C-alpha positions in Angstrom: -5.1 -46.3 13.8 -3.8 -43.2 12.1 -7.1 -42.8 10.0 -9.3 -43.1 13.2 -7.0 -40.4 15.1 -7.0 -38.3 12.1 -11.1 -38.5 11.7 -11.7 -38.1 15.5 -9.3 -34.9 15.6 -10.6 -33.0 12.5 -14.3 -33.5 13.6 -13.8 -32.3 17.0 -11.4 -29.4 16.3 -13.7 -28.0 13.2 -16.4 -27.4 15.9 -14.0 -25.9 18.1 -12.8 -23.4 15.3 -16.2 -22.5 14.6 -16.9 -21.5 18.3 -14.1 -19.5 18.3 -14.7 -17.5 15.2 -18.5 -17.1 16.2 -17.2 -15.5 19.6 -15.0 -13.2 17.7 -11.8 -14.7 19.4 -9.8 -13.7 16.3 -6.4 -13.6 17.8 -6.5 -16.6 19.9 -8.9 -18.4 17.2 -5.9 -18.1 14.8 -3.4 -19.2 16.9 -5.4 -22.4 17.8 -6.1 -23.0 14.3 -2.3 -22.9 13.3 -1.7 -25.2 16.1 -4.5 -27.8 15.1 -3.1 -27.5 11.7 0.3 -28.5 12.8 -1.3 -31.3 14.7 -2.8 -32.6 11.5 0.2 -32.6 9.6 2.2 -34.3 12.0 -0.5 -37.0 12.2 -0.1 -37.2 8.4 3.3 -38.5 8.7 3.1 -41.0 12.0 0.8 -41.0 15.0 3.9 -41.3 17.1 4.5 -37.6 16.2 1.4 -36.7 18.1 0.8 -39.2 20.7 2.8 -37.5 23.6 2.2 -38.7 27.3 -0.7 -36.1 27.8 -2.6 -37.1 24.7 -6.4 -37.8 25.8 -6.2 -41.0 23.3 -3.1 -42.3 24.5 -4.4 -45.0 26.7 -7.2 -46.1 24.1 -3.9 -46.4 21.7 -1.9 -48.6 23.9 -4.7 -50.9 24.5 -5.4 -51.3 20.9 -1.9 -51.9 20.3 -1.7 -54.6 23.2 -4.6 -56.1 21.8 -3.1 -56.7 18.2 0.5 -57.3 19.3 1.7 -54.2 17.3 4.1 -51.6 18.3 3.3 -47.8 17.6 6.7 -47.8 15.5 6.0 -50.9 13.2 5.9 -49.8 9.5 2.0 -50.8 9.5 1.1 -47.9 11.6 2.8 -45.5 9.2 1.5 -45.6 5.4 4.1 -42.7 4.5 7.0 -45.1 5.4 5.8 -48.0 3.7 4.9 -45.8 0.5 8.4 -44.7 0.8 10.0 -48.1 1.1 7.8 -49.4 -2.0 9.1 -46.3 -4.0 12.5 -46.7 -3.2 12.6 -50.5 -4.1 10.9 -49.2 -7.7 13.8 -46.6 -8.1 16.1 -49.7 -7.6 17.6 -48.3 -4.1 17.8 -51.2 -1.5 17.5 -55.0 -2.3 13.9 -56.2 -1.3 15.0 -59.8 -0.9 18.2 -58.9 1.3 16.4 -56.3 3.3 13.6 -59.0 4.4 16.2 -61.3 5.3 18.5 -58.9 7.1 15.3 -57.4 9.1 14.7 -61.0 10.2 18.2 -61.9 11.2 20.7 -59.3 12.4 23.7 -61.3 11.6 22.9 -61.7 7.9 25.8 -60.3 5.6 24.7 -57.0 3.6 26.9 -56.5 0.5 27.1 -52.8 -0.5 25.9 -52.7 -4.1 25.8 -49.1 -6.1 22.4 -48.4 -7.1 21.4 -47.3 -10.5 19.3 -44.2 -9.1 20.1 -41.8 -5.9 17.7 -40.1 -4.0 17.2 -36.6 -2.0 14.5 -37.5 0.7 13.2 -34.2 2.0 10.9 -33.9 5.3 10.0 -30.5 7.1 10.6 -32.0 10.5 13.6 -33.5 11.9 11.6 -35.9 13.9 10.2 -37.2 10.5 13.8 -37.5 9.6 14.2 -39.8 12.7 11.4 -41.7 11.5 12.7 -42.4 8.1 15.9 -43.3 9.5 15.4 -45.4 12.7 11.9 -46.9 11.8 12.5 -47.5 8.0 16.2 -47.9 7.1 17.7 -49.4 10.3 14.9 -51.9 10.9 13.4 -52.7 7.3 16.1 -51.5 4.5 19.6 -52.2 5.9 21.0 -52.7 2.6 20.3 -48.8 2.1 23.3 -46.3 2.8 22.5 -42.8 3.5 23.9 -39.5 4.8 21.8 -36.7 6.7 21.7 -33.3 6.6 19.7 -30.9 8.8 19.8 -28.2 11.4 22.0 -30.2 13.5 24.8 -30.2 11.4 27.2 -27.5 11.9 26.9 -25.0 8.7 30.7 -25.4 8.4 30.3 -28.9 7.9 27.5 -29.2 5.6 29.5 -28.7 2.3 31.6 -31.4 3.5 28.4 -33.6 3.3 27.3 -32.4 0.2 30.9 -33.1 -1.5 30.9 -36.9 0.0 27.5 -37.6 -1.3 28.3 -36.3 -4.6 31.6 -37.9 -4.8 30.5 -41.3 -3.5 28.1 -43.2 -5.6 27.8 -46.0 -3.1 25.5 -43.8 -1.0 22.1 -44.4 -2.0 20.2 -41.5 -0.1 20.5 -38.0 1.3 18.1 -37.4 4.3 17.5 -33.5 4.6 15.1 -30.9 6.0 13.5 -28.8 3.5 15.0 -25.3 5.0 18.5 -26.5 5.1 18.4 -28.6 1.9 17.1 -25.5 0.1 20.2 -23.1 1.0 22.1 -23.1 -2.1 23.5 -26.5 -2.3 24.6 -28.5 -5.3 23.2 -32.2 -4.9 23.7 -33.1 -8.7 24.8 -36.7 -7.4 21.1 -37.5 -7.2 18.7 -38.1 -9.8 15.5 -38.6 -7.7 13.7 -36.3 -5.3 11.4 -37.3 -2.9 9.1 -35.0 -0.6 7.8 -36.8 2.2 6.2 -33.9 3.9 5.1 -30.7 1.9 5.3 -26.8 2.4 3.0 -24.3 2.4 4.7 -21.9 0.3 5.5 -24.0 -3.1 8.8 -21.7 -3.4 10.3 -23.6 -0.8 9.8 -26.7 -2.4 10.8 -25.5 -5.7 13.9 -24.2 -4.1 14.3 -27.9 -2.7 14.0 -29.6 -5.9 16.6 -27.4 -7.6 19.1 -28.9 -5.2 19.4 -31.6 -8.1 18.5 -29.4 -11.1 22.2 -27.8 -11.1 24.8 -27.1 -13.7 26.6 -30.5 -13.8 23.6 -32.6 -13.7 23.8 -35.3 -16.5 20.8 -37.3 -15.8 16.8 -36.6 -16.0 15.8 -35.8 -12.2 12.2 -37.5 -11.4 10.4 -36.0 -8.4 8.0 -37.8 -6.3 5.6 -36.6 -3.4 4.2 -38.8 -1.0 0.5 -37.5 0.0 -1.8 -38.8 2.5 -5.0 -39.3 0.8 -8.1 -37.4 1.9 -6.2 -35.3 4.5 -5.2 -31.7 4.9 -2.0 -32.6 2.5 -4.3 -32.7 -0.6 -5.4 -29.5 0.1 -1.8 -28.1 0.8 -1.0 -29.5 -2.6 -4.0 -27.6 -4.1 -3.0 -24.4 -2.3 0.5 -24.9 -3.6 -0.4 -25.1 -7.3 -3.0 -22.2 -6.8 -0.6 -20.0 -5.5 1.9 -20.5 -8.2 -0.6 -19.9 -10.9 -1.2 -16.5 -9.3 2.3 -15.8 -8.3 3.6 -14.1 -11.6 0.7 -11.8 -11.4 0.4 -10.7 -7.5 3.0 -11.3 -5.1 2.9 -9.2 -1.9 3.6 -9.7 1.8 -0.2 -9.6 2.7 -1.0 -12.8 0.6 2.6 -14.9 1.1 1.3 -16.9 3.9 -1.3 -19.0 5.7 -2.5 -16.2 7.7 -3.9 -14.7 4.7 -6.4 -17.2 4.5 -10.1 -16.4 5.3 -12.8 -18.3 7.4 -14.3 -20.4 5.1 -10.9 -21.6 3.5 -9.4 -22.4 7.1 -12.6 -24.2 8.1 -12.4 -26.1 4.7 -8.9 -27.6 5.8 -10.6 -29.5 8.5 -12.9 -31.6 6.1 -11.3 -35.0 6.1 -12.8 -36.0 2.7 -14.6 -34.2 -0.2 -12.0 -31.8 -0.6 -13.5 -30.2 -3.8 -17.1 -30.2 -3.0 -18.8 -26.8 -2.4 -22.7 -25.9 -2.3 -23.8 -23.0 -4.7 -24.2 -20.8 -1.7 -20.7 -21.3 -0.6 -19.3 -20.9 -4.1 -21.0 -17.4 -4.5 -20.2 -16.3 -1.3 -16.6 -17.1 -2.1 -16.7 -15.5 -5.5 -18.0 -12.1 -3.6 -14.9 -12.6 -1.2 -12.8 -13.1 -4.1 -13.8 -9.8 -5.6 -13.4 -7.9 -2.8 -9.9 -9.5 -2.0 -8.7 -8.8 -5.1 -9.9 -4.8 -5.0 -8.2 -4.7 -1.5 -4.9 -6.1 -2.9 -5.2 -3.5 -5.5 -5.7 -0.7 -3.2 -2.8 -1.8 -0.8 -0.3 -2.0 -3.7 -1.3 1.1 -5.0 -2.2 -0.2 -8.4 -4.3 2.1 -10.8 -5.8 2.3 -14.4 -5.2 -1.0 -16.5 -3.1 -2.8 -13.8 -6.0 -2.6 -11.2 -8.3 -3.5 -14.0 -6.4 -6.7 -15.0 -6.2 -7.5 -11.4 -9.8 -7.5 -11.1 -10.3 -9.9 -13.5 -8.2 -12.7 -11.8 -11.6 -13.5 -9.9 -12.6 -15.4 -13.1 -9.4 -17.6 -12.3 -9.9 -17.8 -8.5 -11.3 -21.4 -8.1 -9.0 -23.4 -5.8 -11.3 -26.3 -6.2 -9.7 -27.0 -9.8 -6.2 -27.1 -8.4 -7.6 -29.6 -5.9 -9.2 -31.9 -8.2 -5.6 -31.8 -9.9 -4.1 -33.3 -7.0 -7.0 -35.4 -5.7 -5.7 -38.9 -5.5 -9.2 -40.4 -6.9 -9.1 -38.3 -9.9 -5.5 -39.5 -10.7 -6.4 -43.2 -10.0 -9.3 -42.9 -12.7 -6.9 -41.8 -15.3 -5.0 -45.2 -14.9 -7.9 -47.3 -15.8 
């Protein structure tokens, strides 16, 4: 279900974006692109996040669910929640046998067991936190104890939540939004960080990671990312790595956000697969655009002499495909054989 919705949307929207650009509707076109990318990110998380009452495929999806006897919020329709469940079990969080019995019998007694590991679970959207809480923890993992910290919590009460989580080892997980969880909090009670969603800006995710890497942390902290294969999320991770590799050389207001991406990069985000393939003509065009982009940055920032010359040499490193390959799931799986 999720894959079909994603493929249908990306195929249709890429054609729409190409027409917008051809018609030079720059302002409206970019706004449409950002809305489409947000839709794709939500769909990577859970189809329920995009299937609103006015969705054109809602009736078709409802017929499919009726024929299969499934509910939209069943975990089988949310691979990310299924992957998160497996990951938590592997980290020793939750009791698989107990959770299975409890999900079948609401009166099944659950004993609170202190887990060896404790996790911070980060999402970009509050709605996705709701999915983790209601569709995963309450339905399939009732043995897991958790707290929650998002924008709905009064800033004056957030430190109380942090203190309770750090001091009470019986609390297995803390659910957070990346923006709230990255604001100077000390969460050394956790030794596992899990990103269910990923930010365009790598610094935001790094700040969230650092909540567990604080003074007073006595355990090794492991960080996990749940990435939907063959989708926009793989490209986001490639862009994160790419930005981090050039950030130490050039960081300014013009290249800090998604709006700085050029046309061929934006269109590439709508390819659901073959995330690293480019033909020679596209690569040559990309190289010339990169060189021009470096020259523009040098002029805007007022660099001269050796600094400007060094910036120009960056075009040899400006190949996003190498970072996309690093985060490509097929490439990673091959290394396990």
